[in-house]
C-alpha positions as CSV (number, residue, x, y, z in Angstrom):
1,M,-3.9,-98.6,-18.7
2,K,-3.5,-97.9,-22.3
3,K,-6.4,-99.1,-24.5
4,V,-5.7,-101.8,-27.0
5,K,-7.6,-101.6,-30.3
6,Y,-8.5,-104.5,-32.6
7,H,-10.0,-105.0,-36.0
8,Y,-11.7,-108.0,-37.7
9,N,-9.8,-109.6,-40.5
10,K,-12.2,-111.2,-43.0
11,Q,-9.6,-113.3,-44.6
12,T,-8.4,-115.0,-41.4
13,L,-11.8,-114.6,-39.8
14,R,-10.0,-113.4,-36.6
15,Y,-9.7,-110.2,-34.5
16,E,-6.2,-108.8,-34.9
17,R,-4.5,-106.2,-32.7
18,I,-4.0,-102.7,-34.3
19,K,-0.5,-101.5,-33.9
20,P,-0.3,-97.6,-34.5
21,S,2.6,-96.3,-36.6
22,W,5.4,-94.3,-35.0
23,S,4.3,-91.1,-36.8
24,K,0.9,-91.4,-35.4
25,N,2.3,-92.1,-32.0
26,L,4.4,-88.9,-32.4
27,L,1.4,-86.9,-33.5
28,L,-0.6,-88.1,-30.5
29,G,2.3,-87.3,-28.2
30,M,2.7,-83.8,-29.6
31,S,-1.1,-83.2,-29.3
32,F,-1.0,-84.3,-25.7
33,L,2.0,-82.0,-24.9
34,I,0.4,-79.0,-26.7
35,T,-2.9,-79.5,-24.9
36,S,-1.2,-79.9,-21.6
37,A,0.9,-76.7,-22.2
38,I,-2.2,-74.7,-23.2
39,F,-4.0,-76.0,-20.1
40,G,-1.1,-75.2,-17.9
41,V,-0.7,-71.7,-19.2
42,G,-4.4,-71.1,-18.8
43,M,-4.4,-72.3,-15.3
44,A,-1.3,-70.2,-14.5
45,M,-2.9,-67.1,-15.9
46,L,-6.0,-67.7,-13.9
47,G,-3.9,-68.2,-10.8
48,F,-1.9,-65.0,-11.4
49,Y,-5.1,-63.0,-12.0
50,Y,-7.1,-64.3,-9.1
51,F,-4.4,-65.2,-6.6
52,D,-1.5,-63.0,-5.5
53,S,2.0,-64.2,-5.1
54,P,3.8,-63.6,-1.8
55,K,5.8,-60.7,-3.4
56,E,2.6,-59.2,-4.8
57,K,0.9,-59.4,-1.4
58,I,3.9,-57.6,0.1
59,L,3.9,-54.9,-2.6
60,K,0.1,-54.4,-2.3
61,R,0.5,-53.9,1.5
62,E,3.3,-51.4,0.9
63,I,1.2,-49.5,-1.7
64,E,-1.8,-49.4,0.7
65,K,0.5,-48.1,3.5
66,M,1.9,-45.5,1.1
67,Q,-1.6,-44.3,0.1
68,L,-2.5,-44.1,3.8
69,E,0.6,-42.1,4.6
70,Y,0.0,-39.7,1.7
71,G,-3.5,-39.2,2.9
72,I,-2.3,-38.4,6.4
73,L,0.4,-36.1,4.9
74,D,-2.3,-34.2,2.9
75,Q,-4.4,-33.7,6.0
76,K,-1.4,-32.3,7.9
77,L,-0.6,-30.0,5.0
78,E,-4.2,-28.8,5.0
79,Q,-4.0,-28.1,8.7
80,M,-0.7,-26.3,8.3
81,T,-2.2,-24.2,5.5
82,E,-5.1,-23.2,7.8
83,V,-2.7,-22.2,10.5
84,L,-0.7,-20.2,8.0
85,Q,-3.8,-18.5,6.8
86,G,-4.5,-17.3,10.4
87,L,-1.0,-15.9,10.5
88,E,-1.5,-14.1,7.2
89,Y,-4.7,-12.6,8.4
90,R,-3.1,-11.2,11.6
91,D,-0.2,-10.0,9.6
92,E,-2.4,-8.1,7.1
93,N,-5.1,-6.8,9.5
94,I,-3.1,-6.2,12.7
95,Y,0.7,-6.1,12.5
96,R,1.0,-4.3,9.1
97,V,-1.9,-1.9,10.0
98,V,-0.4,-1.0,13.4
99,F,3.0,-0.3,11.8
100,E,1.5,1.5,8.8
101,A,2.9,-1.0,6.2
102,E,1.5,-1.6,2.8
103,P,-0.4,-4.9,2.6
104,I,1.2,-7.8,0.6
105,P,-0.7,-8.2,-2.7
106,A,-2.7,-11.5,-3.0
107,S,-0.9,-12.1,-6.3
108,V,2.4,-12.3,-4.3
109,R,1.0,-14.5,-1.5
110,E,-0.7,-16.9,-4.0
111,A,2.0,-16.9,-6.6
112,G,2.5,-20.2,-8.5
113,T,5.3,-22.6,-7.8
114,G,6.2,-23.7,-11.3
115,G,4.5,-25.2,-14.4
116,S,3.2,-28.7,-15.0
117,Q,6.6,-29.8,-16.2
118,K,7.8,-29.6,-12.6
119,Y,5.8,-32.7,-11.7
120,K,6.4,-34.6,-15.0
121,S,8.7,-37.1,-13.2
122,L,5.6,-38.2,-11.1
123,E,3.5,-39.0,-14.2
124,G,2.8,-42.5,-15.4
125,F,2.3,-44.2,-12.1
126,E,-0.8,-45.8,-10.6
127,N,-0.9,-43.2,-7.9
128,S,0.4,-40.2,-10.0
129,D,-2.5,-38.0,-9.1
130,L,-2.0,-38.6,-5.4
131,M,1.7,-37.8,-5.5
132,E,1.3,-34.7,-7.7
133,N,-1.4,-33.3,-5.5
134,T,0.7,-33.8,-2.4
135,A,3.8,-32.3,-4.1
136,M,1.8,-29.2,-5.2
137,L,0.3,-28.7,-1.7
138,L,3.8,-28.9,-0.2
139,D,5.3,-26.5,-2.7
140,R,2.4,-24.0,-2.3
141,L,2.8,-24.1,1.5
142,R,6.5,-23.7,1.3
143,K,6.1,-20.6,-1.0
144,K,3.5,-19.0,1.3
145,M,5.7,-19.7,4.4
146,Y,8.6,-18.0,2.6
147,V,6.5,-14.9,1.8
148,Q,5.2,-14.8,5.4
149,S,8.7,-15.1,6.7
150,K,9.8,-12.1,4.6
151,S,6.8,-10.2,5.8
152,Y,7.7,-10.8,9.5
153,D,11.3,-9.7,8.7
154,E,9.8,-6.4,7.4
155,V,7.5,-6.1,10.4
156,A,10.5,-6.6,12.7
157,E,12.3,-3.7,11.0
158,L,9.2,-1.7,11.3
159,I,9.1,-2.4,15.1
160,K,12.6,-1.1,15.4
161,N,11.6,2.0,13.4
162,K,8.4,2.3,15.4
163,E,10.4,2.5,18.6
164,L,12.5,5.2,17.0
165,M,9.4,7.0,15.7
166,L,7.7,6.9,19.1
167,S,10.7,8.6,20.7
168,S,11.1,11.1,17.8
169,I,7.6,12.5,17.0
170,P,6.4,15.5,19.0
171,A,4.7,14.2,22.1
172,I,5.1,16.7,25.0
173,M,4.5,20.4,25.5
174,P,7.4,22.8,24.6
175,V,7.2,24.7,27.9
176,A,6.4,23.6,31.5
177,N,2.7,24.4,31.4
178,K,0.9,22.0,33.7
179,D,-1.8,24.4,34.8
180,L,-2.5,25.4,31.2
181,T,-2.8,29.1,32.0
182,R,0.0,30.1,29.7
183,V,-1.8,29.1,26.4
184,A,-2.4,32.5,24.8
185,S,-3.6,31.4,21.3
186,G,-4.2,28.2,19.4
187,Y,-4.1,27.0,15.8
188,G,-6.6,28.5,13.4
189,M,-8.0,31.8,12.2
190,R,-7.0,34.5,14.8
191,I,-6.9,38.3,15.0
192,H,-3.4,39.5,14.1
193,P,-2.0,41.6,16.9
194,I,-0.7,44.3,14.6
195,Y,-3.0,44.3,11.6
196,K,-6.1,43.6,13.6
197,T,-7.5,41.3,10.8
198,Y,-8.3,37.6,10.8
199,K,-5.3,35.6,9.7
200,M,-4.3,32.0,9.8
201,H,-2.3,31.2,12.9
202,T,-0.3,28.1,12.0
203,G,0.9,27.2,15.5
204,M,0.2,27.7,19.3
205,D,1.4,30.6,21.5
206,F,2.5,29.9,25.0
207,T,2.9,33.0,27.3
208,A,5.8,32.7,29.8
209,P,8.3,35.0,31.4
210,V,11.5,35.7,29.5
211,G,14.1,33.1,30.2
212,T,11.6,30.2,30.7
213,D,13.1,26.9,29.4
214,I,11.9,25.7,26.0
215,Y,12.0,21.9,25.5
216,S,12.4,19.8,22.4
217,T,9.1,17.9,22.0
218,G,10.7,14.9,20.4
219,S,14.2,13.5,19.6
220,G,15.7,14.7,16.4
221,T,18.3,16.9,14.7
222,V,18.5,20.7,14.7
223,V,18.3,21.7,11.1
224,E,17.9,25.5,11.4
225,V,19.0,28.2,13.9
226,E,18.1,31.8,13.0
227,Y,18.8,35.0,14.9
228,G,16.7,37.3,12.7
229,S,14.9,40.3,14.1
230,G,11.7,39.9,12.0
231,G,9.1,37.2,11.7
232,Y,9.8,34.4,14.1
233,G,12.8,36.3,15.5
234,K,15.3,34.0,17.1
235,H,14.0,30.5,16.3
236,V,15.0,26.9,16.0
237,I,13.7,24.1,13.7
238,V,14.1,20.5,14.7
239,D,13.7,17.6,12.2
240,H,12.4,14.5,14.0
241,G,12.3,12.2,10.9
242,F,9.2,10.3,9.7
243,G,8.0,13.6,8.1
244,Y,7.9,15.6,11.3
245,Q,9.5,19.0,12.1
246,T,8.8,21.4,14.9
247,L,9.5,25.2,15.1
248,Y,10.2,27.2,18.2
249,G,9.9,31.0,17.6
250,H,10.6,34.4,19.3
251,M,13.3,32.9,21.6
252,Y,15.4,35.0,23.9
253,K,18.3,32.6,24.0
254,V,19.4,29.6,21.8
255,N,21.3,26.8,23.5
256,V,21.8,24.5,20.4
257,K,23.5,24.7,17.1
258,R,22.7,23.5,13.6
259,G,23.3,19.8,13.1
260,Q,23.1,19.0,16.8
261,K,21.3,15.8,17.9
262,V,18.7,16.5,20.6
263,L,16.5,14.2,22.8
264,R,12.9,14.7,23.8
265,G,12.8,17.0,26.8
266,E,16.2,18.6,26.1
267,V,16.4,22.4,26.6
268,L,16.7,24.2,23.2
269,G,16.7,27.7,24.7
270,S,14.5,30.1,26.5
271,V,11.3,32.1,25.9
272,G,11.8,35.6,24.5
273,N,10.1,38.5,22.7
274,T,12.1,38.7,19.5
275,G,10.8,39.2,16.0
276,T,7.2,40.1,15.2
277,S,5.9,39.6,18.8
278,T,3.7,41.7,21.1
279,G,4.8,40.1,24.3
280,P,7.0,37.4,25.8
281,H,5.8,34.0,24.5
282,L,6.8,30.9,22.5
283,H,5.3,30.4,19.1
284,Y,5.3,26.6,18.5
285,E,4.5,24.8,15.2
286,V,4.3,21.2,14.1
287,V,4.9,20.3,10.5
288,K,4.0,16.9,9.0
289,N,5.2,16.2,5.4
290,G,5.6,19.9,4.7
291,I,2.2,20.9,6.0
292,K,1.7,22.9,9.2
293,I,-0.8,21.0,11.4
294,N,-2.5,21.7,14.7
295,P,0.0,21.0,17.6
296,V,-2.7,20.4,20.1
297,N,-2.9,16.8,19.0
298,Y,0.7,16.1,20.0
299,Y,0.7,16.5,23.8
300,F,-0.4,13.0,24.6
301,N,2.7,12.3,26.7
302,D,2.0,15.3,29.0
303,L,-1.7,15.7,29.5
304,T,-4.4,13.6,31.1
305,P,-7.8,13.4,29.2
306,E,-9.2,16.1,31.4
307,E,-6.2,18.4,30.9
308,F,-6.4,17.7,27.1
309,E,-10.1,18.8,27.1
310,R,-9.1,22.0,28.9
311,M,-6.3,22.6,26.4
312,L,-8.7,22.2,23.5
313,E,-11.1,24.7,25.1
314,I,-8.5,27.3,25.7
315,S,-6.7,26.9,22.4
316,S,-10.0,27.1,20.4
317,N,-10.9,30.5,21.6
318,H,-10.9,33.0,18.7
319,N,-8.8,35.5,20.5
320,Q,-5.9,37.6,19.4
321,S,-2.6,35.8,18.8
322,F,0.8,37.2,20.0
323,D,2.4,37.2,16.6
């Protein structure tokens, strides 16, 4: 109930009711409205600050779910990175070693995926750090997987070449010599049969009757056929690729021609006594990258460990060579 105010009139000696003017009533009304508005706004602000609206509650739940999913995604990316690191280790320390491939530099494997501008669109959000970190992990993993994929492509090609190399490099004895009694002289310093002085013997001599078959010790291409009467006499050179060549000297008969493709075990000709030779034998050489090396290490397809030891013993004797 609205309060009624009175004042004492000294002239009439009575209490008279006070009637406020319309301007005062207006001012009081405006004051009430302003006070109410301020109070309402304050209460609304407190409500918004301390109490979430239904939409805000839904958004907060979605944000929490997103943060949880980003965290799970980061864990999975870390696990995938660990798996990839295992693949990289095997690639560098097993596959590329076996197939004699150069290692991939760390600078290539760990190359960047772009500058900070790449993630600029993710800036300015409440969870920008979380999103940027996940994006960088994903980009780094994708780049490393691409490099590893290219490495496996290279290894696959090396496997193909390795199969070709294994069939091409010298790996058998050039004459049928299972009892090893026909090895006359090995690689190293030997007495020259004519000059009777020590001289480097750059191959191995296999004694055998004239006409004994001579076999190509690896697949390849005949690059030289000579019929000279001096030096190696009639001889054949086969290029096996991968830096390997073999020479077959003092032949009696030549069954191949220059440019011909031959397979391991194919007959090139027969043992003879042509050129600078003091008896029927085959002079056999292995050349790797232009350097004549000891052929004794290239009979692993023919000899057992015991036979190989016997071969080493015979070929290491400092006897007289046949050429």
